[in-house]
N, C-alpha and C positions, 0 to 999 in steps of 0.2 A: 643704291644701298641694297645689300643682299637680303633676301627673305630667309628667315630661319625656318628650317623644316625639322620638326621633332623626329629624332631617330626611332626606328622600330625596334625597341628593346627586346621584344619577344623573339626576333630572329637571332639575337645573340644570347638566347637562353642557355645554351651549353657552356659558353665562356663565363657568363655571370654565375652560373651554378658552381663551376669549378673554382672561381675566385672566392666565392663565399665559403665553400667547403674547405679550402686551404686553411682559413682562419679557424673554422670549427674543429678540424682535425688536430690542429696544433694546440688549441685550448683544451680539447677533450683529453689529449694525451697527458696534460699536466695533472689531471685528476685521476688518472689510471694508476692505481697503486700496485698492480700486479707486475710481474716480470715478463709476462707473455706478450704485452703490447696488443691485447685483443681488441680494445676499443678503437685504437687508431687503425688497425688492420681492417676490421670489418666496416668501419666508417669509410675508409678509402675505397674498398671494393664496392660498397653500396654507391658511393659517389660516382665511380666509373660506370656502373651499370645504369644509373639514372642519366648520366651524360650520354650514353649510347641511345637511350630512349628519346632524350631531348633532341639529339642530332637527327634521328630518323623523323621525328614528328615535325620538326621545324624546317628541315631542308629537303627531305626526300620527296620526289615526285611532283613538286610544284614548279611554277615558273621561276626563272632566274630573277632574283630580287637584289637590289643594292640599296644600302642604307648607310647611316653615319656619314653623310655627305660624300658618298661614293667610295668610302674606304672599306666597307664590309660587304661581302657577297654571300648570298644564300642560294645554293643550287645543289643538284643531286651529287655532283662531284665532292662537294664539301661534306655531305652526309656520309658517303662511302669512306672518305679519308678519315673522318672523325670516329666512325664506328670501328675501323681497323686499328686506329691508334689507341683508343680506349680499351678495346678488346685485348690487344697485345700487352698493354700495360697491366691489365687485370691478371692475365696469364702469368706474366713474369713475377708479379707480386705473390701469386699463389705458390710459385716455386721458392720464393725468397725468404719467407717468414722464419721458418725453422733454421735455415742456413744462417741467417743473421743472429738469431737467438743463441745458437751454439757458439758464436764468436763474439758475443757481448756487443753486437752492433745494432741490436734491435731498439731503435730509438724513434720517437715520433717525427724527428726531423727527416728521416728517410722517406716516410710517407708524404710529408709536406713537400719535399723536393720532387718526388715523383709526380704529385699533382700539379706543381708549378711547371714542371717540364711538359706535362700533358696539356696544360693550359696554353703554353707557348706553341705547341704543335697545333692545337685547335685554332689559335689565332692565325697561324700561317695557312691553314687549310681554307680559311674564309677571307684571307687578305685580298683587297682589291686596290691596295696602295703600296708604294715602295716603303713608306714609313711604317705601316702596319706590319708588312713582311719582316722588316728588320727588327721591330720590337718583339714579334713572336720568336724570331730566331735567337735573339739574345736571352729571352726568358728561358728557352730551351737550353742554350749553350751554358749559361751561368749555372743552371741547376745540374747539368751533367758534369761540369768541372768539380763541383762540390761532391757529387756522388762518387766520382772516380777516386777522390781523396778521402772517402768516408772512413776507411780504416787508417786512423792516424798513426798506428804503431807499425805500419808496413812501409819499409823503405822503398820497395819496388813500386808500391801503390802511389807514394808521394812523387816518385820520379815520373811515373806514367801520367799523373795528374798535371805535373808541371809541363811536360812535353805537350799534353793535350791543350793546356791553357795557352801556351805560347803559340802553337800552330793554329789553334782555333781563333785566337785574337788576330793573327796574321790573315787568316782567310776571311774573317769578318771585315777587316779593314779593306781587303781587296774587293769584297762584295759591295761595301759601302762606297768605295771609290767609283766602281762601275755604275752603281745606282746614281751617284751624283752627276756623272756624265750623261746618263740617260735622261735625268731630270733637266740638265742644261740643254740637251738637244730637243726635248719635247715641250719643256715649259710647264710640266705638270707631274705630280707625284702619282696620279691615278692611272691604273693600268689600262683602263679603257681608253683614256685620252692618249696614252703612249701608243697604243695599238692604232688609233686613228691617225696620229702623226706619222707613224711608220708606214701606214698604208698610203698616206699622201706623199711620201717621199721626202719629208722635211728633215734636213740635217742627218742624213743616213750615215755619213762617214763618222761623225761624232757618236751617233747612237751605236754603230757597230763597234767602235772602240770601247765604249762603256759596256756593251754586251760581252766583250772578250773578258774583261775583268770580272764581270758578274758570273760568267760561266766558270771561271777559275775558282771563285769563291764557292759556288755550288758544288764543284768537283771535290773541293776540300771537305765539304760537309758530307757528301756521299762517301768519300774515301776512295775515289777513283784514281788509278795510276795516271800520271806520276805524282799525284798529291795524296798518296796513301800512307806516307811514312809513319803517321801517328797510330794507325789501326793496330798493327801487331803488338806494339808495346803497351798500348792502352788496354786492349782486350786481355792481354796476359797479366798486366799489373793490377787492374781493378778487381775488387771482389767479384766472384762469379755472379752473384745476384745482380750486381750493377751491370756487368757485361751482358747478361741476358736481356736487360732492358735496353742498354745502349745499342745492341746488335739487332734489335727488332723494330720497335715503334719509331725511333728517329729516322729510319730509312724511308718510312712512309712520309714523314714530314719533309725530308729532303726532296722527295718526288713532288710533294705539294709546292715547294719552293720553285722547282723547275717548271712545273705546269703553269703556275700563276704568272711567273716572271717571263719565261722564255716562250712558252707555248701561247699563252693568252696575250701577253704584252708585246712580244717581239716575234710573233709568228711570221710576220712579213719578211723577217731576216733569216728565215729558215735555211736558205742556201749558204749563208755565212756561218751560222753556228753548227750546221750539220757536219761540216768538215772537221771542226774541232771536236765535236761529239764522237765522230768516227775514231779519231786518234785516242780519245779517252777510253772508248770501248775496247779497241784492239789492245791498247796498253794494259788495261785492267784484266782482260782475259789472259794475256800472256804472263804478266807479272804474278797475278793471283794463282794461276794453275801451276806455273813452273816452280815458284817458291814454296807452294804448299807441298810439293812432292817430297821435299827434304826435311819437313818438320817432324819432330818427335813429340812435341808438346801439342796436345789436342786443342787447347784454347787458341794457340798460335796458328795451328792448321785451319781452324774455323775462321780465324781472322783473315788469312790469305784467301780462304774460300769465299769470304764475304766480298773481297775485292773482285774476284772472278764473277760472282753473281751480279755485282754492280755493273760490270762490263756487259753482261747479258741484258740487264735492265736498260742500259743506255741504247742498246740495239733497237729496242722498241721505240724509244724516243726519237732516234735518228730518222725513222720513217717519216715523221712529221705529219702523220695522218691521225684521224680520230681512232682508227683501228689500231695503229701503233701505240697511241697513248693508252688505250684500253688494255692492250697486251702488257704494257709496262706496269699499269696499275695492278693487274692480276698477278704479275710476277712479283711485285713488291709485297703484296699481301701474302702470297704463297711463301716467299722467302722469309718474311717475318714469322710465320707459323713454324717453318722448319728451323730457323735460328733459335727461336725460343725453346723448341724441343731439344736441340743439340746442347745448349748451355744448361737446360733443365736437367738433362741426364748427368752432366758433371756435378750439379748440385745434389742430385739424388744419390750419387755414388760417393760423395764426399762426407766427411765427418769431422768432428772437432779435432784440430791438429793435423788433418790430412786433406789435401786437395787432390781429387782424382782428375788431374788435368793432363796427365801423360797418356799417350796412346797405349803404353804398356799397362796402365791401370785398368784398361778394358779387357785384358787377357782373361779368358775363361769366364766371361760374363754369362754365357749361356749355361754353364754348369752351376753358377751361383744363383741366377734368377732368369729363367727362360722368358718371362714376361718383359723384363727390361731389355733383354737381348732382341726381342721381337720389335720393340719400339725403336731401338737403335737401327735395326735392319730397315724399317720403314723410312726413318729419317735419312739414312745414308743413300738408300735407293732413290728417295725423292730429290735429294740434292744432286745426285748423278743424273736424274732425268729418265729413270726407267719407267716404262708404261705401268699403269695401275696406281701411280702416286701423283700427287698434285704437281710435283716438280716437272713431270713430263709435259703436262698441258701448258705450264708456264713457259717452258722453252719452245714448245710447238707453236704457241700463239705468236711469240716474238719472231721466230723464224718465218712464219707465214706472213707477218706484216712486212718483213724485210723483202721476201720474194715478191710480194705484191707491189712493192715500191721499186722493183727492178734491181735490187742490190743482192743478187744471187751470190756473188763472190764473198760478200760479207757474211752471208748465212753459212757458206762452206767453211770459212775461217772459224766461225762460232762452233760449228759441229766438231771440227778438229780439236779445238781446245776443250770441248765438253768431253770428248773421248779421253784426252789426257787427264782431265780432272777425275774421271772414273777410277783411276789407279789409286789415288790416296783415299778416296772414300771406301773402296773395297779393301784397302789395307786395314782400315779400322774394323771392318767386318771379319777379316781374317783373325784379328786378335780376339774378337768377341766369340767367334764360333770354333776356330780351329786351334788356337793356342791354349795350352793347358797350364794350370797352376797346381802345385803339389797338394796343397790342402785348402781347397776353396772354402772360404768362410761365408755363411749365409749373410745376405744383405738385409739390414734393418733400416727402414726409413719411416718417418711419420706418415700418417694416412693422407694428409693434405697434398703433399707433393706427389705421392703415388697416384692419387686420383687425377691430378692435373696432367701428369706425364702420360697416363693412359688415355685421357681425353685428347691430349695433343697428338699422340700417335694415331688415334682413331680418326681425328680430323684430317690428318695427312692422307690416310687411306680413303676416307669417305669422299673428300674432295677430288681424289684421284679417280675414283670409280664414278662419281656423279658430279662432274665439274660444271654442268650446264648452268645451274642457278647462279654461282659466283661469276661465271663468264658473262651471263646476261646482265647482272648487276653492274659489273665494270663497264660493259658496253653502254648501258642505260645512262651511266654517269656522264657520258659524252654525247648523249642524244642519239645513239645508234639503235 
């Protein structure tokens, strides 16, 4: 007879807090008679800030602890992942409020879905069981499907949501099928037990077969080529406020899924999944950069840019070392900050009845508002990987991990595609600084998004000039 052990509920305080506040925000919104949605907005932001504090206080710096019968893990990696996820969610909500209000989309359900998606990502960050990983993934996915279709009057939005739902369901099925084979090979749902069985060499063929399907499912969630087909249409079709969230925090969650399942659970099969990850990385770099060259829609260009950045992120994972994983974590956080800023600029330049989603809409931005132009310069430089911005160190750390692992040829391929990618980023800056409009109208935007975009640009520059603290945190998450 098994002895029942009381779970350590305090370790799961961030998830419990988010779960409670989902209900509180929804009920509070019912009693908010204003049209501004202030109560739900400020409650949601306060919830995310408290979640950050709880993640740091319960997870950071202590020993690795496992509770809930081995299904929940508390460690420094979980703390970093959760802080990044909640921080990016708060930033994108800061951009979104006025955008949604102008389009009559400002409803309490939006904040509720954001918190549920964040809860799903938190669960994934601390999952130590295949079952818990999948529950967190579905919490996130179902929320995102609803958010993409949030504008019910948009035909293109409904089409994007349907494509996202169909392909997302397919990828979840493949991931679940892979997990079922891993469970069959190991006899356990717990990731630590799976790692022990893999190290012992039990049923490696069936486990490798399941790993293949699991990696395909993870590649779908990342948006890595050739499983990227949903990204351009969904990014373009969803409301920009949703795209900003979709393009930032869930990438951290996808990294958590990879690290918990493949790095922690199937690290012994690194030689097998490394080859597949190389194919995904090179495919993402080539497809993302080459297709982005011909885009005229800024949101669509950023979507293909995302695919190329996912390729770079995979390069850090390919190394299979703690240094490589730390580099990938740094890259994911850096890209989340850059992506939030890029879509935030679109939100800032848009107004009711007009979406500033074409590259031509950026023409003469320096003449209209030099501050916005400066932020766009920092964001594009950072995505290019120019020194002085956080994007440079993100690429540098990944390339360094590759070289240290002896894969110099792959680092050279990455540099070549990074040079190609510089073209379409600089094309945006050409429109911002060198193209002219006949009668530039001054830009007017609410104070909230202006403060957020200024802080976003400042963070890109600050982390580019002083990256040591964030690098040290990412390394500490893996005990380095």
